[in-house]
C-alpha positions in Angstrom: 118.6 99.7 116.6 115.3 100.7 117.9 115.8 104.1 116.2 117.0 102.6 112.9 114.1 100.3 112.8 111.5 103.2 113.2 113.5 105.1 110.5 113.2 102.2 108.0 109.5 101.9 108.7 108.9 105.8 108.2 110.8 105.7 105.0 108.7 102.9 103.7 105.8 105.0 104.5 107.0 107.9 102.3 105.4 108.4 98.8 107.1 106.2 96.2 109.1 107.7 93.6 110.7 110.6 95.3 114.3 111.5 95.0 116.5 110.1 97.6 117.2 113.7 99.0 113.5 114.0 99.7 113.3 111.0 101.8 113.4 112.7 105.1 111.5 113.3 108.4 110.0 116.6 106.9 106.3 116.7 106.4 105.0 116.8 102.8 103.4 120.1 102.2 99.7 120.4 101.1 98.4 123.7 99.9 94.6 123.9 100.0 93.4 126.7 97.5 89.8 127.9 98.0 88.3 129.3 94.8 85.0 129.0 92.8 84.9 127.9 89.2 83.2 131.1 88.0 81.4 130.0 84.7 79.7 132.7 82.7 76.9 130.6 81.1 77.0 127.1 82.5 75.3 127.7 85.6 72.7 130.3 84.4 72.6 133.0 82.0 75.5 135.6 81.9 73.7 137.9 84.3 72.9 135.2 86.8 76.3 133.8 86.8 77.8 137.2 87.5 75.3 137.8 90.3 76.2 134.4 91.9 79.7 135.4 91.6 79.0 138.6 93.7 77.5 136.3 96.4 80.4 134.0 96.3 83.0 136.9 96.6 80.9 138.4 99.5 80.8 135.1 101.4 84.8 134.9 100.8 85.0 138.3 102.2 83.0 137.3 105.4 85.1 134.4 105.8 88.2 136.3 105.6 87.0 138.6 108.3 86.4 135.6 110.6 89.6 133.7 109.7 92.9 135.3 109.3 94.2 132.3 107.5 91.4 132.0 104.9 92.6 132.6 101.2 90.6 132.9 98.1 91.3 132.9 94.4 89.0 134.9 91.9 89.5 133.0 88.5 88.6 136.0 86.2 88.7 139.5 86.1 85.4 139.8 84.6 83.7 138.7 88.0 85.9 141.1 89.9 85.1 144.0 87.6 81.4 143.1 87.9 81.6 143.0 91.6 83.2 146.5 91.9 80.7 147.9 89.3 77.6 146.6 90.9 78.7 147.6 94.3 80.4 150.9 93.6 81.0 153.0 96.6 80.2 150.1 99.1 82.4 149.1 102.1 82.6 145.6 100.4 84.6 146.9 97.4 87.2 148.5 99.7 87.4 145.5 101.7 88.0 143.2 98.7 90.7 145.5 97.3 92.3 145.6 100.8 92.4 141.7 101.1 93.9 141.5 97.5 96.6 144.0 98.5 97.2 142.0 101.6 97.7 139.0 99.5 95.0 136.9 101.2 93.0 137.1 98.0 94.4 136.5 94.6 93.3 137.5 91.1 94.1 135.4 88.2 95.2 137.2 85.3 92.7 136.3 82.5 89.6 138.3 81.7 87.4 135.3 81.1 87.6 131.5 80.9 88.2 131.1 77.2 89.4 127.9 75.2 92.8 127.8 74.1 92.7 125.8 70.9 89.6 127.4 69.4 90.2 131.3 69.5 92.6 133.2 67.4 96.1 133.5 69.3 95.3 137.2 69.5 92.1 136.7 71.5 94.3 134.7 73.9 96.5 137.5 74.2 94.0 140.1 74.9 92.3 138.1 77.3 95.6 138.1 79.3 96.3 141.8 78.7 92.9 143.0 79.8 92.9 140.8 82.8 96.4 141.8 83.9 95.9 145.4 83.5 92.5 145.4 85.3 94.3 143.8 88.4 97.0 146.3 88.1 95.0 149.5 87.7 92.1 148.6 90.0 93.7 146.5 92.7 97.2 147.6 92.4 98.6 144.0 92.1 100.3 142.0 89.5 99.0 138.6 89.0 101.4 135.8 88.7 99.2 132.5 88.1 97.0 131.6 85.3 94.3 129.3 86.6 93.0 127.2 83.8 90.0 125.6 85.5 88.0 123.2 83.2 89.7 124.0 79.8 89.9 120.7 77.8 92.8 121.7 75.6 96.0 123.7 75.5 98.0 125.3 72.5 101.7 124.9 72.4 102.5 128.6 72.5 100.8 129.5 75.7 103.9 129.4 77.8 105.4 132.2 75.6 102.2 134.2 76.0 102.5 133.8 79.9 106.0 134.7 79.6 105.5 137.9 77.6 102.6 139.2 79.8 104.6 138.5 82.9 103.0 135.3 84.4 105.5 132.7 85.4 103.0 130.0 86.8 99.9 128.1 85.5 97.4 125.6 87.0 96.2 123.0 84.5 93.3 120.7 85.6 92.6 118.7 82.5 94.3 116.6 79.7 98.0 116.6 81.1 100.0 113.7 81.8 98.9 111.7 84.8 102.6 110.7 85.9 103.6 114.4 86.2 101.9 116.9 88.5 104.6 119.6 88.6 106.8 120.4 85.6 108.1 123.1 83.4 105.9 123.6 80.1 108.1 124.8 77.4 106.9 126.7 74.3 108.7 126.1 70.8 110.6 129.4 71.3 112.1 128.1 74.6 109.7 130.0 76.9 108.7 128.3 80.2 106.0 128.3 82.8 106.1 126.2 86.0 102.9 124.3 85.9 100.9 122.4 88.4 98.6 119.6 86.9 96.6 116.9 88.5 94.2 114.4 86.9 92.1 114.8 90.1 90.5 117.9 88.3 90.0 121.4 89.4 87.5 120.3 92.1 89.7 117.9 93.8 89.0 119.5 97.3 85.3 119.2 96.6 85.8 115.6 95.9 87.5 115.0 99.1 84.7 116.8 100.9 86.9 119.2 102.6 83.8 121.5 103.3 82.1 118.8 105.4 82.4 117.0 108.7 85.2 114.6 108.5 85.0 111.1 109.5 87.3 108.0 109.4 86.3 107.3 105.7 87.2 110.7 104.6 90.5 110.9 106.4 91.4 107.5 104.7 90.4 109.1 101.3 92.3 112.4 101.9 95.2 110.4 103.1 95.3 107.9 100.1 94.7 110.5 97.3 97.4 113.0 98.7 99.9 110.0 98.8 99.0 109.0 95.2 99.6 112.5 94.0 102.7 113.0 96.0 104.2 109.8 94.4 104.2 111.8 91.1 106.4 114.9 92.3 109.1 115.9 94.6 107.4 119.1 95.1 104.5 120.3 97.3 100.9 119.3 96.6 98.1 121.6 95.2 94.5 121.0 96.1 91.9 123.3 94.5 88.7 123.5 96.5 86.1 124.8 94.4 83.8 123.9 91.4 81.1 125.4 89.4 79.7 128.5 91.3 80.3 126.8 94.8 80.8 129.1 97.8 83.5 128.4 100.5 82.1 127.7 104.2 83.5 127.6 107.8 84.2 123.9 107.8 86.7 124.1 104.9 88.7 126.6 107.3 88.6 124.7 110.5 89.1 121.3 108.8 92.5 122.3 107.8 93.5 122.2 111.5 91.7 118.9 112.1 93.9 117.5 109.1 96.9 118.6 110.6 96.1 116.7 113.7 94.9 113.5 112.0 97.4 113.1 109.2 100.6 113.9 110.9 102.9 113.0 107.9 101.3 116.1 105.9 101.3 119.7 106.6 98.1 121.2 105.4 97.5 125.0 104.9 95.1 127.3 103.2 96.8 129.3 100.5 96.6 131.4 97.3 98.1 129.8 94.1 101.0 132.2 94.2 101.9 131.2 97.8 102.0 127.5 96.4 104.2 128.4 93.6 106.7 130.5 95.6 107.5 127.3 97.5 107.0 124.8 94.5 109.5 126.9 92.3 112.3 125.7 94.8 111.9 122.1 94.1 115.0 120.8 92.2 115.0 118.6 89.2 111.6 119.2 87.9 110.9 117.7 84.3 110.3 119.8 81.3 107.6 119.0 78.7 106.7 120.6 75.4 103.8 120.2 73.1 100.1 120.8 72.2 97.1 119.1 73.7 94.3 118.7 71.3 90.9 119.5 73.0 88.7 116.6 74.4 85.6 118.5 73.5 86.3 119.1 69.8 82.9 117.5 68.7 81.1 120.4 70.3 82.0 122.5 67.1 79.6 120.6 65.1 76.8 121.0 67.5 77.9 124.5 68.3 77.8 125.2 64.5 75.7 128.4 65.0 77.7 129.8 68.1 81.4 129.5 67.4 81.6 130.9 63.7 80.4 134.2 64.9 83.2 134.3 67.4 85.9 133.9 64.9 84.1 136.4 62.5 84.0 138.8 65.4 87.7 138.4 66.3 88.8 138.7 62.5 86.6 141.8 62.1 88.1 143.4 65.2 91.9 142.7 64.0 91.1 144.2 60.7 89.6 147.2 62.2 92.5 147.7 64.5 94.9 147.5 61.5 93.3 150.1 59.3 92.3 152.4 62.2 95.8 152.3 63.3 96.9 153.4 59.8 94.3 156.2 59.7 95.7 157.4 63.1 99.2 157.4 61.8 98.3 159.1 58.6 96.4 161.8 60.8 93.1 160.9 59.0 91.2 160.2 62.1 91.3 159.6 65.9 91.9 155.8 67.1 88.8 154.4 68.8 90.7 152.5 71.5 88.0 152.6 74.2 85.6 151.4 71.9 87.8 148.5 70.5 88.6 147.3 74.1 84.8 147.2 74.9 84.2 145.2 71.8 87.3 142.9 72.6 85.8 142.1 76.2 82.4 141.5 74.7 83.6 138.8 72.4 86.0 137.3 75.0 82.9 136.9 77.3 81.1 135.3 74.4 84.1 132.6 74.1 83.5 131.4 77.7 84.1 127.6 77.5 80.3 126.7 78.3 77.3 126.2 76.3 73.9 124.5 76.4 73.9 125.0 80.3 71.3 126.1 82.8 71.3 129.5 80.9 69.5 127.6 78.2 68.5 129.2 74.8 68.9 132.6 76.7 72.5 132.0 77.5 73.4 130.6 74.1 71.7 133.5 72.3 73.6 135.8 74.8 76.9 134.4 73.6 76.0 135.0 69.9 74.9 138.4 70.5 78.1 139.3 72.3 79.8 138.3 69.0 77.6 139.9 66.9 77.8 143.2 68.7 81.5 143.0 68.2 81.2 142.1 64.5 78.6 145.0 64.0 80.4 147.7 65.7 83.9 146.6 64.9 82.7 146.2 61.1 81.5 150.0 61.3 84.9 151.1 62.6 86.7 148.9 59.7 84.5 150.2 57.1 84.9 154.0 58.2 88.6 153.5 58.2 88.6 152.0 54.9 86.3 154.7 53.5 88.7 157.4 54.9 91.6 155.9 52.7 89.4 155.0 49.7 88.2 158.7 49.4 91.7 159.9 49.1 92.8 157.6 46.2 93.2 159.3 42.8 91.1 158.7 39.6 93.4 158.5 36.6 90.4 158.3 34.2 87.9 161.1 33.4 84.9 158.6 33.8 85.4 155.8 36.1 84.1 154.2 39.2 87.0 153.1 41.4 87.0 149.9 43.6 89.6 150.1 46.2 90.8 146.5 47.2 92.2 146.3 50.8 94.6 143.6 51.8 94.5 143.0 55.6 97.4 140.6 55.4 101.1 141.2 55.6 102.1 139.8 52.2 101.3 140.6 48.6 98.5 138.6 47.2 96.1 137.5 44.5 92.6 136.6 45.3 89.0 136.6 44.2 87.0 139.9 44.8 83.3 140.4 44.8 82.5 144.1 44.9 79.4 146.1 45.0 79.7 149.4 43.0 76.9 152.0 42.4 77.1 154.0 39.3 76.0 157.8 39.2 75.5 160.3 36.5 77.1 163.8 36.7 74.0 165.8 37.5 71.1 163.3 37.6 72.2 160.1 39.4 70.5 158.0 36.7 72.4 159.5 33.7 74.6 156.6 33.3 73.9 155.6 29.7 77.4 155.2 28.9 77.7 152.5 31.5 74.6 150.8 30.4 75.9 150.2 26.9 78.9 148.2 28.3 81.6 148.3 30.9 85.2 147.5 31.2 87.4 146.8 34.3 91.0 148.1 34.2 93.9 148.6 36.6 95.5 152.0 37.1 97.5 151.5 33.9 94.6 150.8 31.9 95.1 146.9 31.5 91.8 145.0 30.9 90.9 142.8 33.8 88.4 139.9 33.1 85.2 140.2 35.3 81.8 138.9 35.7 78.6 141.1 36.3 77.1 138.8 38.9 73.8 140.9 39.3 72.5 144.7 39.1 69.8 146.5 40.8 68.1 149.8 40.0 66.0 152.6 41.3 67.5 156.1 41.1 70.6 154.7 39.1 72.3 151.4 39.0 74.3 149.2 41.4 76.3 146.4 40.1 78.0 143.4 41.7 81.1 142.3 40.0 83.4 139.4 40.4 87.1 139.4 39.4 90.7 138.5 40.3 92.7 141.1 42.1 96.4 140.7 41.3 99.5 141.7 43.6 97.6 143.5 46.2 100.3 145.0 48.3 100.7 143.8 52.0 98.5 145.8 54.7 97.6 147.9 51.6 95.3 148.6 48.7 95.2 148.4 45.0 92.8 150.1 43.0 90.4 148.9 39.9 88.3 151.0 37.8 85.0 150.3 36.3 84.8 152.5 33.1 82.2 152.8 30.3 83.0 150.9 27.0 81.4 150.9 23.6 81.1 147.2 23.7 81.8 144.3 26.4 85.3 142.8 26.4 85.6 139.3 25.2 87.6 136.9 27.5 88.1 133.1 27.4 86.2 130.8 29.9 87.9 130.0 33.1 87.8 126.2 32.3 87.4 123.8 29.4 84.5 121.4 29.9 83.6 117.9 29.0 80.3 117.5 30.4 78.6 114.0 30.5 75.0 115.3 30.1 76.0 116.7 26.8 75.8 113.1 25.5 72.3 112.6 26.8 70.4 114.0 23.8 72.7 111.8 21.3 72.9 108.8 23.5 69.8 108.8 25.9 70.2 105.0 26.4 73.5 104.8 28.0 75.3 104.3 31.2 76.4 107.5 33.0 80.0 108.6 33.1 81.7 111.6 34.5 82.1 115.4 34.0 85.6 116.7 33.3 86.6 120.4 34.2 90.2 121.6 33.2 92.1 124.8 33.7 95.7 125.6 33.8 96.4 124.0 37.2 93.8 121.1 37.6 91.8 118.5 35.9 88.7 118.0 38.1 86.5 114.8 37.3 83.2 114.6 38.9 81.5 111.2 38.8 77.8 111.7 37.7 76.0 109.1 39.7 78.0 109.3 43.0 79.0 113.0 42.8 82.7 111.8 44.0 85.4 114.1 42.8 88.9 113.4 41.7 91.6 116.2 41.4 94.7 115.9 39.3 97.4 118.5 39.7 99.1 119.1 36.4 102.3 120.5 38.0 102.7 117.5 40.6 101.6 115.2 37.7 99.4 113.0 39.7 95.9 112.6 41.4 96.0 114.5 44.7 92.6 114.0 45.8 90.7 110.7 45.2 87.0 110.2 45.6 86.2 113.6 47.6 82.6 113.6 48.8 80.2 114.4 51.6 79.5 111.6 53.9 78.2 110.9 57.4 79.4 108.8 60.2 76.2 107.3 62.0 75.8 107.5 65.7 73.5 106.1 68.3 72.4 109.4 69.8 75.1 111.0 71.7 75.4 114.4 73.5 77.1 117.8 72.5 79.9 117.3 74.7 81.7 113.9 74.9 79.1 111.1 74.3 79.9 110.0 70.8 78.5 106.4 70.4 79.4 105.4 66.8 77.6 102.5 65.0 80.5 101.8 62.6 78.4 102.6 59.6 79.0 105.4 56.9 76.1 107.1 55.4 76.7 108.2 51.8 75.5 111.3 50.1 72.9 110.1 47.5 73.3 112.4 44.5 70.1 113.6 42.5 71.9 116.0 40.1 75.2 117.4 39.0 75.0 120.8 37.1 76.9 123.5 35.6 76.1 126.7 37.4 78.5 129.1 35.4 81.6 129.2 33.3 82.7 132.5 33.0 86.0 134.5 32.5 86.7 134.4 36.1 85.4 131.1 37.6 83.6 127.9 37.0 81.1 126.5 39.1 79.7 123.2 39.3 76.7 122.1 41.7 76.2 118.7 43.1 72.8 118.1 44.7 72.0 115.2 47.1 70.9 114.2 50.6 72.4 112.4 53.5 69.9 110.3 55.3 67.2 112.7 54.2 69.3 115.8 55.0 69.5 117.9 51.7 73.0 118.7 50.8 74.2 121.1 48.1 78.0 121.3 47.1 79.5 123.8 44.9 82.9 123.2 43.4 84.6 126.4 42.2 87.7 126.7 40.0 89.3 130.2 39.0 91.2 131.7 36.1 94.7 132.1 37.2 94.4 130.9 40.9 95.8 127.6 41.8 92.9 126.6 44.2 89.6 124.8 44.2 86.9 126.1 46.7 84.2 123.8 48.1 81.0 125.3 49.6 78.5 122.9 51.4 75.0 124.0 52.3 73.4 121.6 54.6 69.6 122.1 55.3 69.5 120.5 58.7 66.4 119.0 60.6 66.9 117.6 64.2 66.5 114.0 64.8 69.4 112.6 62.6 72.2 111.2 64.8 75.2 111.5 62.6 78.4 113.4 62.0 78.5 115.0 58.6 81.9 115.3 57.1 83.7 116.8 53.9 86.1 113.9 53.2 89.3 114.6 51.3 90.8 111.2 50.6 94.5 111.1 49.2 95.4 108.3 46.5 98.5 107.4 48.7 99.3 107.1 52.4 99.6 110.3 54.4 103.1 110.3 56.0 102.4 113.2 58.2 99.9 116.0 59.0 100.6 119.7 60.0 97.8 122.1 61.2 97.6 125.7 61.8 97.5 126.5 65.7 97.4 129.8 67.5 100.6 131.6 66.6 102.1 128.8 64.5 101.5 125.2 63.5 101.8 121.6 65.1 102.2 118.2 63.9 101.3 114.9 65.4 104.8 114.7 66.9 104.0 117.9 68.7 101.4 116.6 71.1 102.5 116.6 74.7 103.7 113.1 75.8 101.2 111.0 77.7 98.4 113.8 77.6 94.9 113.0 76.7 91.4 112.5 78.0 90.8 111.5 81.6 87.4 112.4 82.7 84.0 110.9 81.9 82.8 114.3 80.1 85.7 113.8 77.8 85.7 111.6 74.5 87.5 108.4 74.6 91.4 108.6 73.7 90.8 106.3 70.5 88.4 109.2 69.1 90.5 112.1 70.5 93.9 111.0 69.1 92.9 112.0 65.5 91.2 115.3 66.4 92.4 118.6 65.6 91.1 122.1 66.2 92.5 124.0 63.4 93.4 127.6 62.7 92.6 127.9 59.1 94.6 125.1 57.4 95.7 121.4 57.4 98.5 120.1 55.4 98.9 116.4 54.4 102.2 115.3 53.3 102.4 112.6 50.6 105.9 111.8 49.5 107.4 114.8 47.7 104.1 116.6 47.4 101.4 117.6 49.8 97.6 118.8 49.8 96.6 122.0 51.9 93.0 122.0 52.9 91.8 125.4 54.3 88.5 125.8 56.1 86.2 128.3 57.7 85.1 125.9 60.4 87.6 124.5 62.7 87.1 120.8 63.4 89.2 118.3 61.3 90.2 114.6 61.7 93.1 113.4 60.3 94.4 109.8 59.4 96.8 108.0 57.0 93.9 107.8 54.4 92.9 111.5 54.2 91.5 114.5 56.0 87.9 114.9 57.1 86.4 118.3 57.6 83.8 118.2 60.3 80.8 119.9 59.4 77.5 119.2 61.5 76.8 116.7 64.0 73.3 115.8 65.2 72.8 114.9 68.9 70.2 113.4 70.9 70.4 115.3 74.2 72.4 118.0 76.1 74.6 117.4 79.2 72.0 119.4 81.1 68.9 117.6 82.1 65.8 119.6 81.0 62.5 118.6 82.6 59.0 119.8 81.5 55.8 118.8 83.2 57.8 116.3 85.3 59.3 114.5 82.2 62.9 114.5 80.8 62.8 116.5 77.6 65.6 115.7 75.0 67.0 118.9 73.4 68.5 117.9 70.1 71.1 119.8 68.5 71.8 121.7 66.2 68.6 123.5 65.8 66.9 123.3 62.4 68.3 125.7 59.6 70.6 126.1 56.7 74.3 125.8 57.5 77.2 126.7 55.0 80.6 125.3 55.3 83.4 126.5 53.3 86.8 124.7 52.2 89.7 125.4 49.6 92.1 123.0 48.3 95.6 123.8 46.9 98.4 121.3 46.3 102.2 121.4 45.2 105.6 119.9 45.6 107.5 120.1 48.9 106.2 120.3 52.4 104.0 122.7 54.3 106.7 125.3 54.6 107.7 125.2 51.0 104.0 125.5 49.8 103.4 128.3 52.3 100.2 126.4 53.6 99.6 129.0 56.2 99.2 131.6 53.7 96.6 129.6 51.8 94.6 129.2 55.1 95.0 132.6 56.4 94.0 134.4 53.0 91.0 132.0 52.7 89.6 133.3 55.9 90.7 137.0 55.5 89.4 138.0 52.2 90.2 141.0 50.2 88.0 144.0 51.0 86.5 146.0 48.3 85.4 149.7 48.9 83.9 151.8 46.3 84.5 155.5 46.1 82.8 157.6 43.6 83.7 161.3 44.3 86.2 162.1 41.5 86.0 165.8 42.0 87.8 166.3 45.4 91.6 166.6 45.5 93.2 163.2 45.9 96.3 162.5 47.9 96.8 158.8 47.6 98.3 156.8 44.6 96.2 154.0 43.1 98.3 151.4 44.8 100.2 151.4 48.1 101.6 149.2 50.8 101.2 150.8 54.3 103.3 148.1 56.2 105.7 145.4 54.7 108.4 143.0 55.8 110.6 140.8 53.5 110.7 137.6 55.4 108.1 135.1 54.0 108.1 133.3 57.4 106.8 136.1 59.6 103.2 136.9 59.9 101.8 140.0 61.3 99.1 139.1 63.6 98.0 142.5 65.1 98.6 146.3 64.1 97.1 148.8 66.5 97.5 152.0 68.3 99.4 151.8 71.5 97.2 151.5 74.5 99.0 153.9 76.7 100.7 156.3 74.3 100.7 157.6 70.7 102.9 154.9 69.3 101.8 152.2 66.8 102.1 148.7 68.2 102.8 145.6 65.8 102.8 141.9 66.9 104.1 139.3 64.6 105.2 135.8 64.8 107.8 133.2 63.0 105.8 130.3 61.8 108.5 128.0 60.0 111.0 127.4 62.7 113.8 129.5 61.4 115.2 132.8 62.3 114.3 135.8 60.2 115.8 139.3 59.8 114.1 142.0 57.8 113.8 145.7 57.7 110.3 147.1 58.7 108.6 149.7 56.3 105.8 151.5 57.5 104.2 154.4 55.6 106.9 154.2 53.0 109.7 154.5 55.4 112.1 152.0 57.0 111.4 152.4 60.7 113.2 152.1 63.9 111.4 150.5 66.7 111.5 149.2 70.3 110.8 145.8 71.7 107.9 145.6 74.1 106.2 142.8 75.9 102.6 141.9 75.2 101.4 144.5 77.7 103.3 147.0 75.7 106.0 147.6 78.2 109.5 148.1 77.0 112.0 145.4 77.5 114.9 147.4 75.9 115.6 151.2 76.1 117.3 151.3 72.8 115.9 151.6 69.2 116.4 148.8 66.7 116.4 149.0 62.9 116.8 145.4 61.8 113.9 143.3 62.9 115.4 139.9 64.1 112.9 137.2 65.0 113.9 133.9 66.6 112.4 130.4 65.4 108.6 130.3 66.7 109.0 133.7 68.4 106.1 136.0 69.1 107.4 139.5 68.8 105.7 142.8 69.8 107.3 146.2 68.8 106.5 149.8 69.2 106.8 152.3 66.2 107.1 156.1 66.9 104.8 157.7 64.1 105.4 161.2 65.3 101.8 161.9 66.7 
């Protein structure tokens, strides 16, 4: 009986919520994982943080030499690479490699600590690929655990990315459900990763003071907090010891033995993440969760308005450069600049580090922008050289003409607006272009006339013109050529829109109440209220108003910061309109300009309708001056309640129902849940479903808020102070963001019957942010080998999107990555360079998963597929 009573007491002390089979005399396992959160910009400039990282790694090596049980995690490969490069040939480098090979030091498989919701999906893939390969090639190990310290949001396809880069485990330290710490996270395609999460944060071990002398209060806290966490899982416990650029010490090691003496119900040990997961993976009955977790720092985009757009532009430039450099390579027109592209990718990935406005100050933030700008500039040169190489080979069917080769980087045939620069030259003297000066005509290869507008021209030795027109049916991942030819007289085309302008009545009736302007084309009737600037959009096909009272407005604040403090007053500041003017109504487009100001901040809005394109573009220019505490938004109200919304995310889309259950903000540096729940960080597009029709809003900035009343595009947010305390002359200085300047935000609207998959919303968004690229080629004397129009790569299924086309990193093949976006299986032949190609499936590291060729491309719902094509080089 005495033994039975003791057993009952012991069972009562076990953590609540464990399965019955876990209630035994066995001690609970607690794994303490030493690491340092190696920020690139938060604790100093990039160079200072890398140098601090060197010191942290050196200290860890010293501890490992004193204590065989010591373990250490290096979060990002950029720090491991810097350590090796800056200490080349030193004994420390060889010792680090030895410790990694022995498994006492672990490398995480990421290149840098980048966000998940903000970057393109391809950036996330490259971040894993470069990190994983560096660990393999330099250290001879294969990292198995993605450590996501401090990342404030997670994209739903990440488990699939981990699976297809050979990473089975992950540590999440923010935003997850507080009642589940060890679970399988499943992607929409069914891929899973085993994940440890705790709301204690990535620095839990720091909070427990495991690096200090332990006393009774600390023992009690450690006992309580580990018991609280143990109540959420039947598996072992993971305690990360480390925070921003901290360095481990001797007490951290010796305290583990002390804890095992004092807290007898637990077994503490120092470990690497993979040692933890090897044990944790044996836990039976683990829960399975799915879903997206929107970021809790989304408002930083409005304050980072000068930092994040260059990151996206650089990423898109590199992807386009890869595509057309690979096509050049496959055609044997040029060598593939693989090493240079990898250098540029690593540059922009380091710029995407999840920190800003830190101790690095303006130097650090400028460094981030410069990393992106270098990638854009050098990647843009590779892209332009690749396109020029193709354009120079396109034939000239007309005796006197200036060709404009229009390139389409996307994987479907499309119509879109083009703004092209063409320099006109004479036969002998460059300036002998009298025939062009008389009049010009734009035609396609068959001689069909194409409406165009001459936007401007410039002259010195000849004449350069800038023209705007609509290119039709430009082939997928290919080009179509138009030709500017001399003419006897200009062609006449009807205006893009019919106008009923209210100010036309001012002369006849000066003493009257202002009304509204009306613009009508074949798709829409747009009404602009003259005194307020509010816009109504009527869709002729749908037969109803699809946007009601669209305008620029601001939510007033009390002066928050750039990260998470967003104290709202509840008041809305309206755009006070001073004028509405017709800027142009030509054969290609109609532009109305609305001028106003929001609390003294000038705002200029341009509404653009096109001939033959069902879309309305919105371009807002904000002339910002610091000192106004408000969030300026472009508001798209719908006349009826929105039933559902869907947004573009990396490698797919997500709706409100796809958010991970019970996830959300937990920490003081995250926004309150009531603000967070309507936030979306968006890849290209938002679809608002209203009954049997819907509205697609595309944007070149990524922050949107959705509600049942409409969609709001976040533009610029004025803040009063930064998270970092800045002191000058002994006084705190408030650093207000953004800095003064002119900021441009672009949106595009389209609408139609059906849901987001019927209207192909993703195509609208991706096309808006991946414009057609015009290249002028004026050498008509050389022999030409290419036709006026060609698709280099095409697939038939409209639910597949090609996200990357590149030369293989390790062989002479061409590698393609694509994904299924609608949620339905697809099967299609794959045509490359005019041939239906056989291919082999590879993982994201470009390693073959099947040794046989395939001919029909079969893609499962939501699958990200990577394939290798043999192109004979």
